[in-house]
All heavy atoms as an XYZ file, in Angstrom:
849
protein
N       5.323    -26.420    -17.551
C       3.936    -26.864    -17.641
C       3.938    -28.387    -17.508
O       4.565    -29.094    -18.277
C       3.372    -26.414    -18.986
C       1.966    -26.836    -19.221
S       1.123    -26.076    -20.637
C       2.370    -25.593    -21.769
N       3.237    -28.887    -16.537
C       3.181    -30.327    -16.291
C       1.788    -30.849    -16.626
O       0.945    -31.002    -15.751
C       3.546    -30.630    -14.843
N       1.551    -31.073    -17.895
C       0.254    -31.584    -18.312
C       0.189    -33.092    -18.115
O       1.205    -33.783    -18.128
C      -0.016    -31.236    -19.772
C      -0.163    -29.750    -19.981
O      -0.627    -29.038    -19.097
N       0.232    -29.257    -21.142
N      -1.020    -33.597    -17.948
C      -1.267    -35.026    -17.820
C      -1.930    -35.500    -19.113
O      -2.858    -34.859    -19.609
C      -2.207    -35.298    -16.629
O      -1.614    -34.757    -15.449
C      -2.440    -36.792    -16.453
N      -1.470    -36.632    -19.643
C      -1.962    -37.149    -20.916
C      -2.684    -38.470    -20.689
O      -2.308    -39.242    -19.812
C      -0.791    -37.353    -21.888
C       0.032    -36.108    -22.033
C       1.161    -35.900    -21.246
C      -0.341    -35.109    -22.925
C       1.902    -34.746    -21.356
C       0.397    -33.939    -23.037
C       1.522    -33.772    -22.246
O       2.251    -32.607    -22.342
N      -3.693    -38.718    -21.534
C      -4.481    -39.940    -21.370
C      -4.965    -40.440    -22.729
O      -5.475    -39.680    -23.538
C      -5.686    -39.675    -20.469
C      -6.538    -40.901    -20.194
C      -7.690    -40.554    -19.271
C      -8.547    -41.716    -18.863
N      -8.813    -42.737    -19.802
N      -4.784    -41.732    -22.952
C      -5.333    -42.403    -24.129
C      -6.749    -42.878    -23.837
O      -7.042    -43.304    -22.721
C      -4.505    -43.637    -24.486
C      -3.172    -43.362    -25.077
C      -1.959    -43.481    -24.451
C      -2.892    -42.960    -26.416
N      -0.951    -43.155    -25.315
C      -1.494    -42.841    -26.539
C      -3.694    -42.679    -27.528
C      -0.883    -42.461    -27.727
C      -3.073    -42.301    -28.707
C      -1.691    -42.196    -28.802
N      -7.590    -42.859    -24.854
C      -8.903    -43.478    -24.801
C      -9.042    -44.315    -26.064
O      -8.809    -43.806    -27.169
C     -10.030    -42.423    -24.767
O      -9.819    -41.570    -23.642
C     -11.394    -43.081    -24.663
N      -9.389    -45.561    -25.912
C      -9.628    -46.423    -27.061
C     -11.135    -46.392    -27.302
O     -11.909    -46.903    -26.492
C      -9.124    -47.859    -26.817
C      -7.664    -47.856    -26.358
C      -9.329    -48.706    -28.069
C      -6.695    -47.153    -27.280
N     -11.545    -45.770    -28.411
C     -12.966    -45.579    -28.700
C     -13.597    -46.772    -29.414
O     -14.783    -47.048    -29.215
C     -13.165    -44.310    -29.532
C     -12.692    -43.086    -28.783
O     -12.971    -42.926    -27.600
N     -11.968    -42.219    -29.449
N     -12.834    -47.442    -30.251
C     -13.362    -48.598    -30.997
C     -12.202    -49.333    -31.635
O     -11.110    -48.780    -31.825
C     -14.351    -48.154    -32.064
N     -12.444    -50.597    -31.932
C     -11.485    -51.423    -32.667
C     -12.215    -52.059    -33.845
O     -13.240    -52.711    -33.645
C     -10.913    -52.534    -31.773
C     -10.162    -52.092    -30.519
C      -9.823    -53.302    -29.646
C      -8.896    -51.332    -30.893
N     -11.703    -51.853    -35.054
C     -12.242    -52.546    -36.216
C     -11.469    -53.847    -36.363
O     -10.241    -53.858    -36.262
C     -12.054    -51.720    -37.493
C     -12.857    -50.426    -37.492
O     -13.910    -50.385    -36.823
O     -12.430    -49.477    -38.167
N     -12.195    -54.937    -36.604
C     -11.538    -56.237    -36.698
C     -12.140    -57.078    -37.814
O     -13.335    -56.975    -38.102
C     -11.654    -56.984    -35.368
N     -11.300    -57.899    -38.411
C     -11.773    -58.882    -39.375
C     -12.303    -60.062    -38.574
O     -11.656    -60.538    -37.643
C     -10.650    -59.321    -40.298
C     -10.132    -58.182    -41.162
C      -9.218    -58.683    -42.236
C      -8.651    -57.569    -43.058
N      -9.579    -56.795    -43.806
N     -13.470    -60.550    -38.946
C     -14.089    -61.651    -38.221
C     -13.190    -62.881    -38.284
O     -13.003    -63.576    -37.293
C     -15.496    -61.950    -38.771
C     -16.088    -63.190    -38.128
C     -16.400    -60.750    -38.566
N     -12.607    -63.141    -39.448
C     -11.699    -64.284    -39.606
C     -10.694    -63.968    -40.698
O     -10.975    -63.210    -41.622
C     -12.474    -65.542    -39.954
N      -9.518    -64.542    -40.581
C      -8.501    -64.444    -41.632
C      -8.158    -65.846    -42.093
O      -8.535    -66.842    -41.462
C      -7.237    -63.682    -41.156
C      -7.566    -62.228    -40.880
C      -6.626    -64.317    -39.936
N      -7.431    -65.940    -43.210
C      -7.219    -67.253    -43.825
C      -6.497    -68.280    -42.958
O      -6.661    -69.465    -43.141
C      -6.520    -67.107    -45.180
C      -5.191    -66.408    -45.156
C      -5.295    -64.926    -45.526
O      -6.384    -64.414    -45.811
O      -4.249    -64.280    -45.508
N      -5.718    -67.858    -41.984
C      -5.026    -68.857    -41.159
C      -5.856    -69.304    -39.961
O      -5.390    -70.043    -39.112
C      -3.658    -68.346    -40.715
C      -3.725    -67.151    -39.772
O      -4.841    -66.742    -39.390
O      -2.653    -66.645    -39.417
N      -7.110    -68.836    -39.880
C      -8.013    -69.306    -38.832
C      -8.154    -68.399    -37.632
O      -9.025    -68.609    -36.792
N      -7.303    -67.375    -37.524
C      -7.460    -66.444    -36.408
C      -8.721    -65.623    -36.602
O      -9.124    -65.314    -37.720
C      -6.238    -65.533    -36.289
C      -5.063    -66.242    -35.679
O      -5.224    -67.044    -34.767
N      -3.870    -65.979    -36.188
N      -9.358    -65.279    -35.485
C     -10.621    -64.550    -35.516
C     -10.478    -63.205    -34.814
O      -9.619    -63.031    -33.953
C     -11.716    -65.368    -34.821
C     -11.996    -66.693    -35.489
C     -13.038    -67.509    -34.749
O     -13.336    -67.193    -33.573
O     -13.557    -68.464    -35.348
N     -11.381    -62.274    -35.191
C     -11.431    -60.950    -34.571
C     -10.058    -60.278    -34.586
O      -9.540    -59.842    -33.565
C     -11.986    -61.032    -33.154
C     -13.403    -61.558    -33.158
O     -14.182    -61.233    -34.049
N     -13.729    -62.384    -32.187
N      -9.498    -60.205    -35.791
C      -8.166    -59.646    -35.993
C      -8.284    -58.126    -36.160
O      -8.814    -57.637    -37.153
C      -7.492    -60.281    -37.230
C      -6.128    -59.648    -37.469
C      -7.370    -61.793    -37.047
N      -7.794    -57.402    -35.179
C      -7.896    -55.943    -35.178
C      -7.018    -55.369    -36.287
O      -5.857    -55.747    -36.430
C      -7.480    -55.359    -33.809
C      -7.436    -53.839    -33.850
C      -8.426    -55.848    -32.713
N      -7.612    -54.451    -37.081
C      -6.839    -53.798    -38.136
C      -6.880    -52.267    -38.047
O      -6.063    -51.598    -38.659
C      -7.276    -54.266    -39.529
C      -8.699    -53.926    -39.906
C      -9.012    -52.729    -40.534
C      -9.736    -54.815    -39.632
C     -10.319    -52.425    -40.879
C     -11.038    -54.520    -39.978
C     -11.322    -53.324    -40.603
O     -12.617    -53.022    -40.941
N      -7.813    -51.707    -37.261
C      -7.852    -50.256    -37.066
C      -8.226    -49.942    -35.622
O      -9.170    -50.520    -35.088
C      -8.876    -49.567    -37.999
O      -8.549    -49.862    -39.351
C      -8.889    -48.063    -37.802
N      -7.480    -49.023    -35.039
C      -7.763    -48.527    -33.685
C      -8.294    -47.105    -33.820
O      -7.659    -46.252    -34.453
C      -6.494    -48.516    -32.812
C      -6.789    -47.950    -31.425
C      -5.869    -49.906    -32.729
N      -9.454    -46.846    -33.239
C     -10.013    -45.492    -33.158
C      -9.640    -44.964    -31.770
O     -10.075    -45.530    -30.762
C     -11.531    -45.525    -33.326
C     -11.968    -46.064    -34.656
N     -12.358    -45.258    -35.689
C     -12.043    -47.345    -35.122
C     -12.682    -46.002    -36.729
N     -12.497    -47.271    -36.410
N      -8.851    -43.922    -31.733
C      -8.296    -43.454    -30.463
C      -8.632    -41.997    -30.185
O      -8.961    -41.224    -31.075
C      -6.779    -43.637    -30.439
C      -6.068    -42.976    -31.589
C      -5.692    -43.560    -32.768
C      -5.653    -41.609    -31.682
N      -5.077    -42.627    -33.586
C      -5.042    -41.430    -32.942
C      -5.753    -40.514    -30.827
C      -4.527    -40.210    -33.361
C      -5.237    -39.294    -31.245
C      -4.628    -39.154    -32.501
N      -8.492    -41.645    -28.914
C      -8.519    -40.268    -28.459
C      -7.302    -40.064    -27.572
O      -6.858    -40.997    -26.893
N      -6.735    -38.879    -27.610
C      -5.586    -38.568    -26.759
C      -5.849    -37.198    -26.162
O      -6.102    -36.231    -26.890
C      -4.297    -38.571    -27.589
C      -3.028    -38.623    -26.774
C      -2.804    -39.645    -25.858
C      -2.041    -37.666    -26.928
C      -1.637    -39.707    -25.119
C      -0.867    -37.712    -26.201
C      -0.670    -38.738    -25.304
O       0.493    -38.801    -24.562
N      -5.838    -37.098    -24.854
C      -6.175    -35.837    -24.202
C      -5.055    -35.374    -23.283
O      -4.216    -36.164    -22.844
C      -7.476    -35.980    -23.397
O      -7.310    -36.932    -22.372
N      -5.084    -34.078    -23.026
C      -4.139    -33.470    -22.086
C      -4.928    -32.560    -21.165
O      -5.857    -31.872    -21.595
C      -3.071    -32.670    -22.831
N      -4.544    -32.572    -19.906
C      -5.155    -31.702    -18.902
C      -4.023    -30.989    -18.177
O      -3.007    -31.620    -17.829
C      -5.986    -32.522    -17.897
O      -6.968    -33.262    -18.628
C      -6.669    -31.636    -16.877
N      -4.191    -29.677    -17.958
C      -3.138    -28.941    -17.259
C      -3.126    -29.301    -15.781
O      -4.030    -29.977    -15.277
C      -3.261    -27.436    -17.500
C      -4.392    -26.783    -16.730
O      -5.271    -27.486    -16.198
O      -4.421    -25.542    -16.665
N      -2.087    -28.842    -15.097
C      -1.895    -29.223    -13.695
C      -2.983    -28.710    -12.770
O      -3.196    -29.264    -11.694
C      -0.508    -28.779    -13.212
C      -0.263    -27.309    -13.363
C       1.214    -26.951    -13.280
O       2.070    -27.843    -13.301
O       1.496    -25.749    -13.186
N      -3.711    -27.665    -13.175
C      -4.799    -27.154    -12.339
C      -6.081    -27.951    -12.536
O      -7.003    -27.844    -11.737
C      -5.112    -25.677    -12.658
O      -5.686    -25.594    -13.978
C      -3.879    -24.799    -12.549
N      -6.165    -28.688    -13.657
C      -7.377    -29.423    -13.978
C      -8.443    -28.554    -14.626
O      -9.531    -29.021    -14.926
N      -8.134    -27.276    -14.833
C      -9.105    -26.339    -15.400
C      -9.151    -26.358    -16.925
O     -10.145    -25.963    -17.518
C      -8.792    -24.917    -14.938
C      -8.999    -24.710    -13.453
C      -8.672    -23.284    -13.028
O      -8.874    -22.352    -13.837
O      -8.203    -23.112    -11.894
N      -8.076    -26.772    -17.557
C      -8.000    -26.732    -19.013
C      -7.694    -28.121    -19.558
O      -6.744    -28.773    -19.120
C      -6.911    -25.754    -19.464
C      -7.124    -24.375    -18.945
N      -6.529    -23.929    -17.787
C      -7.891    -23.359    -19.402
C      -6.911    -22.687    -17.568
N      -7.739    -22.316    -18.525
N      -8.505    -28.528    -20.521
C      -8.342    -29.847    -21.114
C      -8.602    -29.759    -22.615
O      -9.508    -29.041    -23.055
C      -9.316    -30.835    -20.467
O      -9.131    -32.119    -20.984
N      -7.787    -30.459    -23.391
C      -7.946    -30.515    -24.845
C      -7.747    -31.963    -25.276
O      -7.187    -32.778    -24.533
C      -6.947    -29.591    -25.571
C      -7.214    -28.130    -25.250
C      -5.519    -29.958    -25.241
N      -8.202    -32.256    -26.490
C      -8.027    -33.627    -26.969
C      -7.953    -33.662    -28.480
O      -8.313    -32.701    -29.166
C      -9.170    -34.513    -26.480
O     -10.394    -34.063    -27.006
N      -7.480    -34.781    -28.981
C      -7.485    -35.039    -30.416
C      -7.956    -36.477    -30.604
O      -7.903    -37.292    -29.675
C      -6.101    -34.821    -31.030
O      -5.157    -35.688    -30.471
N      -8.444    -36.752    -31.807
C      -8.901    -38.103    -32.121
C      -8.297    -38.522    -33.446
O      -7.844    -37.695    -34.238
C     -10.444    -38.189    -32.199
C     -10.986    -37.252    -33.282
C     -11.071    -37.901    -30.859
C     -12.459    -37.445    -33.590
N      -8.296    -39.819    -33.669
C      -7.780    -40.316    -34.931
C      -7.955    -41.815    -35.037
O      -8.557    -42.461    -34.175
N      -7.414    -42.346    -36.118
C      -7.396    -43.788    -36.320
C      -5.966    -44.201    -36.619
O      -5.153    -43.405    -37.110
C      -8.306    -44.227    -37.482
O      -7.872    -43.595    -38.682
C      -9.758    -43.887    -37.198
N      -5.676    -45.441    -36.323
C      -4.339    -45.982    -36.583
C      -4.496    -47.400    -37.119
O      -5.157    -48.235    -36.492
C      -3.505    -45.984    -35.303
C      -2.149    -46.586    -35.467
N      -1.173    -45.991    -36.247
C      -1.614    -47.722    -34.980
C      -0.087    -46.749    -36.213
N      -0.328    -47.807    -35.455
N      -3.908    -47.644    -38.281
C      -3.958    -48.972    -38.875
C      -2.969    -49.915    -38.223
O      -1.854    -49.524    -37.875
N      -3.397    -51.163    -38.035
C      -2.560    -52.183    -37.408
C      -2.315    -53.294    -38.427
O      -3.261    -53.812    -39.022
C      -3.260    -52.768    -36.157
C      -2.415    -53.850    -35.519
C      -3.582    -51.671    -35.158
N      -1.055    -53.636    -38.624
C      -0.704    -54.717    -39.541
C      -0.864    -56.065    -38.836
O      -0.435    -56.237    -37.697
C       0.746    -54.570    -40.021
C       0.971    -53.386    -40.923
C       0.297    -53.543    -42.276
O       0.276    -54.678    -42.809
O      -0.216    -52.525    -42.781
N      -1.461    -57.004    -39.528
C      -1.627    -58.353    -38.984
C      -0.287    -59.078    -39.015
O       0.411    -59.094    -40.021
C      -2.664    -59.123    -39.807
C      -2.797    -60.574    -39.419
C      -3.216    -60.933    -38.151
C      -2.505    -61.583    -40.328
C      -3.349    -62.258    -37.781
C      -2.637    -62.923    -39.979
C      -3.054    -63.257    -38.709
O      -3.191    -64.567    -38.346
N       0.083    -59.672    -37.902
C       1.320    -60.438    -37.773
C       0.965    -61.767    -37.137
O       0.782    -61.856    -35.921
C       2.322    -59.669    -36.909
C       3.651    -60.389    -36.733
O       3.794    -61.530    -37.201
O       4.542    -59.794    -36.109
N       0.849    -62.809    -37.959
C       0.430    -64.125    -37.474
C       1.362    -64.660    -36.393
O       0.924    -65.361    -35.475
C       0.341    -65.108    -38.638
N       2.647    -64.314    -36.464
C       3.625    -64.825    -35.492
C       3.507    -64.149    -34.129
O       3.956    -64.693    -33.120
C       5.052    -64.653    -36.028
C       5.311    -65.503    -37.253
O       4.687    -66.587    -37.391
O       6.127    -65.077    -38.095
N       2.937    -62.955    -34.089
C       2.803    -62.216    -32.825
C       1.351    -61.844    -32.550
O       1.077    -60.837    -31.911
C       3.661    -60.945    -32.871
C       5.130    -61.266    -32.945
O       5.666    -61.937    -32.083
N       5.785    -60.801    -34.001
N       0.445    -62.672    -32.999
C      -0.983    -62.396    -32.860
C      -1.451    -62.611    -31.433
O      -1.124    -63.600    -30.790
C      -1.784    -63.299    -33.809
C      -3.266    -63.117    -33.693
C      -3.875    -61.963    -34.164
C      -4.059    -64.093    -33.108
C      -5.254    -61.782    -34.053
C      -5.436    -63.927    -33.005
C      -6.028    -62.764    -33.475
N      -2.228    -61.648    -30.923
C      -2.861    -61.779    -29.616
C      -4.357    -61.926    -29.853
O      -4.971    -61.032    -30.443
C      -2.605    -60.531    -28.746
O      -1.202    -60.344    -28.590
C      -3.262    -60.667    -27.384
N      -4.963    -63.025    -29.426
C      -6.410    -63.179    -29.597
C      -7.158    -62.038    -28.920
O      -6.744    -61.541    -27.864
C      -6.720    -64.514    -28.909
C      -5.420    -65.252    -28.913
C      -4.360    -64.190    -28.778
N      -8.267    -61.634    -29.534
C      -9.037    -60.509    -28.999
C      -9.386    -60.726    -27.527
O      -9.299    -59.790    -26.726
C     -10.314    -60.282    -29.827
C     -11.119    -59.139    -29.289
C     -10.736    -57.829    -29.540
C     -12.238    -59.362    -28.491
C     -11.460    -56.761    -29.020
C     -12.957    -58.301    -27.975
C     -12.563    -57.005    -28.235
O     -13.273    -55.959    -27.708
N      -9.739    -61.919    -27.155
C     -10.115    -62.207    -25.762
C      -8.967    -61.940    -24.792
O      -9.193    -61.676    -23.611
C     -10.590    -63.648    -25.630
N      -7.722    -61.984    -25.291
C      -6.553    -61.763    -24.446
C      -5.968    -60.357    -24.600
O      -5.029    -59.994    -23.890
C      -5.462    -62.783    -24.777
C      -5.907    -64.216    -24.512
O      -6.761    -64.423    -23.620
O      -5.412    -65.120    -25.212
N      -6.508    -59.581    -25.521
C      -5.996    -58.255    -25.797
C      -6.330    -57.308    -24.648
O      -7.447    -57.304    -24.132
C      -6.636    -57.744    -27.093
C      -5.989    -56.581    -27.813
C      -4.547    -56.910    -28.195
C      -6.798    -56.246    -29.048
N      -5.352    -56.507    -24.243
C      -5.571    -55.543    -23.160
C      -5.470    -54.117    -23.704
O      -4.927    -53.884    -24.788
C      -4.532    -55.702    -22.036
O      -3.234    -55.345    -22.556
C      -4.511    -57.131    -21.501
N      -5.989    -53.193    -22.932
C      -5.862    -51.791    -23.302
C      -4.386    -51.410    -23.425
O      -4.001    -50.670    -24.332
C      -6.570    -50.909    -22.273
C      -6.542    -49.438    -22.628
C      -7.276    -48.572    -21.630
O      -7.226    -48.862    -20.407
O      -7.888    -47.583    -22.065
N      -3.554    -51.930    -22.538
C      -2.118    -51.636    -22.586
C      -1.500    -52.138    -23.895
O      -0.612    -51.481    -24.452
C      -1.413    -52.265    -21.385
N      -1.952    -53.286    -24.395
C      -1.458    -53.796    -25.680
C      -1.758    -52.803    -26.798
O      -0.892    -52.463    -27.606
C      -2.116    -55.139    -26.046
C      -1.721    -56.280    -25.142
O      -0.596    -56.276    -24.599
O      -2.568    -57.191    -24.971
N      -3.005    -52.336    -26.842
C      -3.441    -51.429    -27.904
C      -2.716    -50.089    -27.784
O      -2.267    -49.523    -28.786
C      -4.972    -51.266    -27.892
C      -5.420    -50.247    -28.927
C      -5.648    -52.611    -28.129
N      -2.563    -49.579    -26.579
C      -1.825    -48.330    -26.378
C      -0.375    -48.508    -26.830
O       0.211    -47.598    -27.426
C      -1.933    -47.860    -24.915
C      -3.365    -47.377    -24.641
C      -0.916    -46.764    -24.604
C      -3.669    -47.084    -23.184
N       0.184    -49.669    -26.601
C       1.541    -49.961    -27.078
C       1.635    -49.863    -28.594
O       2.614    -49.339    -29.134
N       0.609    -50.375    -29.302
C       0.589    -50.247    -30.766
C       0.581    -48.780    -31.169
O       1.291    -48.362    -32.089
C      -0.642    -50.914    -31.355
C      -0.774    -52.386    -31.152
C       0.202    -53.264    -30.787
C      -1.967    -53.151    -31.304
N      -0.312    -54.531    -30.699
C      -1.638    -54.492    -31.017
C      -3.278    -52.839    -31.645
C      -2.575    -55.511    -31.074
C      -4.217    -53.849    -31.710
C      -3.866    -55.178    -31.428
N      -0.267    -47.987    -30.476
C      -0.371    -46.569    -30.799
C       0.943    -45.840    -30.552
O       1.407    -45.061    -31.386
C      -1.496    -45.917    -29.988
C      -2.906    -46.407    -30.289
C      -3.885    -45.836    -29.277
C      -3.316    -46.071    -31.707
N       1.550    -46.091    -29.412
C       2.784    -45.396    -29.063
C       3.945    -45.809    -29.955
O       4.864    -45.022    -30.185
C       3.096    -45.584    -27.585
C       2.083    -44.835    -26.727
C       2.316    -44.914    -25.240
O       3.082    -45.801    -24.775
O       1.710    -44.095    -24.511
N       3.891    -47.032    -30.490
C       4.932    -47.482    -31.416
C       4.722    -46.910    -32.817
O       5.680    -46.710    -33.563
C       4.958    -49.010    -31.475
N       3.471    -46.619    -33.165
C       3.176    -46.216    -34.531
C       2.894    -44.746    -34.757
O       2.832    -44.292    -35.898
N       2.699    -43.967    -33.697
C       2.375    -42.549    -33.826
C       3.488    -41.690    -33.233
O       4.249    -42.150    -32.373
C       1.055    -42.239    -33.096
C      -0.192    -42.947    -33.619
C      -1.373    -42.692    -32.686
C      -0.515    -42.495    -35.031
N       3.572    -40.461    -33.671
C       4.554    -39.516    -33.138
C       3.961    -38.864    -31.883
O       3.401    -37.766    -31.933
C       4.895    -38.471    -34.197
C       5.994    -37.522    -33.760
O       6.401    -37.554    -32.570
O       6.449    -36.736    -34.606
N       4.070    -39.559    -30.775
C       3.437    -39.121    -29.530
C       4.037    -37.808    -29.029
O       3.310    -36.950    -28.520
C       3.520    -40.226    -28.453
C       2.912    -39.759    -27.139
C       2.815    -41.493    -28.941
N       5.327    -37.605    -29.198
C       5.943    -36.352    -28.734
C       5.377    -35.157    -29.487
O       5.103    -34.112    -28.889
C       7.471    -36.414    -28.858
C       8.110    -37.385    -27.875
C       7.714    -37.117    -26.427
O       7.783    -35.956    -25.982
O       7.327    -38.081    -25.725
N       5.143    -35.310    -30.774
C       4.535    -34.243    -31.569
C       3.093    -34.007    -31.130
O       2.637    -32.850    -31.061
C       4.586    -34.615    -33.051
O       3.920    -33.658    -33.824
N       2.373    -35.082    -30.838
C       0.993    -34.962    -30.365
C       0.962    -34.208    -29.035
O       0.118    -33.328    -28.832
C       0.359    -36.342    -30.221
C       0.141    -37.039    -31.550
S      -0.276    -38.793    -31.402
C      -1.703    -38.768    -30.364
N       1.872    -34.534    -28.132
C       1.938    -33.844    -26.843
C       2.226    -32.363    -27.045
O       1.598    -31.510    -26.404
C       3.018    -34.468    -25.949
C       2.638    -35.797    -25.362
C       3.765    -36.338    -24.496
C       3.381    -37.664    -23.872
N       4.473    -38.200    -23.024
N       3.164    -32.043    -27.937
C       3.510    -30.644    -28.186
C       2.300    -29.877    -28.719
O       2.050    -28.730    -28.314
C       4.680    -30.560    -29.168
N       1.537    -30.499    -29.595
C       0.340    -29.858    -30.141
C      -0.709    -29.626    -29.051
O      -1.294    -28.539    -28.960
C      -0.251    -30.718    -31.259
O      -1.451    -30.168    -31.729
N      -0.940    -30.626    -28.217
C      -1.898    -30.477    -27.124
C      -1.424    -29.423    -26.121
O      -2.218    -28.619    -25.627
C      -2.147    -31.815    -26.435
C      -2.841    -32.890    -27.285
C      -2.855    -34.225    -26.552
C      -4.248    -32.473    -27.667
N      -0.130    -29.421    -25.833
C       0.425    -28.413    -24.921
C       0.175    -27.002    -25.457
O      -0.203    -26.091    -24.708
C       1.931    -28.616    -24.732
C       2.270    -29.866    -23.945
O       1.369    -30.462    -23.310
O       3.459    -30.268    -23.982
N       0.388    -26.817    -26.768
C       0.175    -25.504    -27.385
C      -1.298    -25.094    -27.308
O      -1.610    -23.922    -27.066
C       0.651    -25.530    -28.834
N      -2.196    -26.055    -27.487
C      -3.623    -25.755    -27.384
C      -3.998    -25.323    -25.967
O      -4.784    -24.395    -25.770
C      -4.450    -26.972    -27.802
C      -4.375    -27.288    -29.282
C      -5.116    -28.565    -29.599
O      -6.289    -28.688    -29.266
N      -4.441    -29.519    -30.228
N      -3.443    -26.024    -24.979
C      -3.712    -25.650    -23.583
C      -3.163    -24.260    -23.299
O      -3.820    -23.444    -22.647
C      -3.149    -26.696    -22.598
C      -4.032    -27.944    -22.628
C      -3.038    -26.126    -21.190
C      -3.574    -29.073    -21.737
N      -1.975    -23.961    -23.799
C      -1.384    -22.646    -23.579
C      -2.270    -21.545    -24.159
O      -2.436    -20.486    -23.553
C       0.023    -22.573    -24.192
C       0.773    -21.320    -23.836
C       0.925    -21.081    -22.333
O       1.096    -22.047    -21.561
O       0.846    -19.903    -21.921
N      -2.902    -21.815    -25.310
C      -3.815    -20.825    -25.900
C      -5.081    -20.654    -25.060
O      -5.675    -19.578    -25.050
C      -4.181    -21.216    -27.325
C      -3.093    -20.915    -28.315
C      -3.546    -21.190    -29.727
C      -2.463    -20.811    -30.708
N      -2.903    -20.973    -32.096
N      -5.495    -21.700    -24.373
C      -6.641    -21.567    -23.469
C      -6.270    -20.728    -22.249
O      -7.061    -19.920    -21.774
C      -7.141    -22.941    -23.011
C      -7.805    -23.825    -24.060
C      -8.110    -25.201    -23.459
C      -9.070    -23.175    -24.590
N      -5.054    -20.935    -21.754
C      -4.597    -20.215    -20.567
C      -4.321    -18.751    -20.909
O      -4.687    -17.842    -20.152
C      -3.332    -20.890    -19.981
C      -3.698    -22.286    -19.456
C      -2.712    -20.039    -18.884
C      -2.497    -23.147    -19.079
N      -3.659    -18.530    -22.036
C      -3.295    -17.180    -22.472
C      -3.771    -16.994    -23.911
O      -3.006    -17.162    -24.852
C      -1.763    -16.979    -22.394
O      -1.298    -17.397    -21.121
C      -1.388    -15.529    -22.628
N      -5.040    -16.660    -24.089
C      -5.576    -16.539    -25.450
C      -4.926    -15.403    -26.230
O      -4.589    -14.358    -25.668
C      -7.065    -16.275    -25.245
C      -7.283    -16.091    -23.799
C      -6.032    -16.388    -23.065
N      -4.759    -15.640    -27.522
C      -4.209    -14.615    -28.412
C      -5.234    -14.183    -29.451
O      -4.969    -13.284    -30.241
C      -2.945    -15.125    -29.127
O      -3.291    -16.290    -29.883
C      -1.851    -15.452    -28.130
N      -6.394    -14.827    -29.467
C      -7.447    -14.515    -30.425
C      -8.795    -14.641    -29.731
O      -8.916    -15.299    -28.701
C      -7.411    -15.488    -31.602
C      -6.127    -15.461    -32.384
C      -6.067    -16.532    -33.457
O      -6.990    -17.372    -33.531
O      -5.094    -16.536    -34.214
N      -9.811    -14.029    -30.333
C     -11.175    -14.168    -29.835
C     -12.117    -14.165    -31.031
O     -11.715    -13.806    -32.136
C     -11.554    -13.050    -28.843
O     -12.792    -13.378    -28.220
C     -11.649    -11.694    -29.514
N     -13.350    -14.549    -30.823
C     -14.381    -14.519    -31.854
C     -15.554    -13.720    -31.326
O     -16.048    -13.998    -30.235
C     -14.839    -15.951    -32.218
O     -13.722    -16.680    -32.684
C     -15.925    -15.921    -33.284
N     -16.003    -12.757    -32.116
C     -17.172    -11.971    -31.763
C     -18.351    -12.550    -32.533
O     -18.433    -12.414    -33.752
C     -16.969    -10.494    -32.106
C     -15.843     -9.875    -31.334
C     -14.622     -9.623    -31.940
C     -16.007     -9.538    -29.997
C     -13.576     -9.053    -31.224
C     -14.973     -8.969    -29.273
C     -13.751     -8.728    -29.886
N     -19.240    -13.217    -31.834
C     -20.396    -13.862    -32.452
C     -21.490    -12.846    -32.753
O     -21.861    -12.060    -31.880
C     -20.931    -14.982    -31.554
C     -19.962    -16.090    -31.387
N     -19.810    -17.097    -32.299
C     -19.051    -16.335    -30.410
C     -18.869    -17.929    -31.907
N     -18.378    -17.484    -30.752
N     -21.995    -12.872    -33.974
C     -23.081    -11.995    -34.425
C     -22.861    -10.555    -33.964
O     -23.710     -9.964    -33.296
C     -24.424    -12.528    -33.940
N     -21.724     -9.952    -34.329
C     -21.385     -8.626    -33.786
C     -22.351     -7.509    -34.204
O     -22.447     -6.503    -33.517
C     -19.991     -8.373    -34.326
C     -19.903     -9.208    -35.551
C     -20.723    -10.420    -35.265
N     -23.054     -7.699    -35.301
C     -23.935     -6.639    -35.775
C     -25.402     -7.048    -35.736
O     -26.259     -6.374    -36.295
C     -23.532     -6.222    -37.186
C     -22.076     -5.836    -37.253
C     -21.164     -6.642    -37.895
C     -21.618     -4.686    -36.616
C     -19.814     -6.313    -37.924
C     -20.280     -4.342    -36.647
C     -19.361     -5.160    -37.301
N     -25.685     -8.144    -35.059
C     -27.083     -8.595    -34.941
C     -27.849     -7.634    -34.051
O     -27.314     -7.087    -33.074
C     -27.130     -9.999    -34.363
N     -29.104     -7.441    -34.374
C     -29.961     -6.572    -33.590
C     -30.203     -7.197    -32.219
O     -30.495     -8.376    -32.097
C     -31.300     -6.395    -34.306
C     -32.186     -5.352    -33.675
C     -33.428     -5.124    -34.511
O     -33.305     -5.053    -35.745
O     -34.507     -5.049    -33.911
N     -30.028     -6.431    -31.185
C     -30.249     -6.900    -29.817
C     -31.742     -6.967    -29.536
O     -32.455     -6.021    -29.830
C     -29.554     -5.975    -28.810
C     -28.071     -5.884    -29.006
C     -27.355     -7.201    -28.793
O     -27.691     -7.947    -27.871
N     -26.400     -7.521    -29.644
N     -32.201     -8.009    -28.988
C     -33.625     -8.179    -28.665
C     -33.856     -7.955    -27.195
O     -33.147     -8.265    -26.328
C     -34.114     -9.586    -29.065
C     -33.937     -9.743    -30.557
C     -35.554     -9.756    -28.668
C     -34.308    -11.102    -31.059
């Protein structure tokens, strides 16, 4: 199964200023991570937040921050292989379902 994975950065929480004078210091990343199967017919996703520790020595000003920088923080701090395995399993259940739900099975038909 050759699924394609994609990060989405939904929001960044930042402190307006910190004591050393840096501004817009990101401390939380709101992310989405999705997988799509090779046919493009099945797609699943997960969302979450990830806390970022402030490091004055390696600080990147918000104006210079790139999506690749933020994705790097996520990939360094999250278990991406486990996330991929979970998304892969969800896609497999869409392709080959093992359960179903019968909605209102005893409701009167109108």
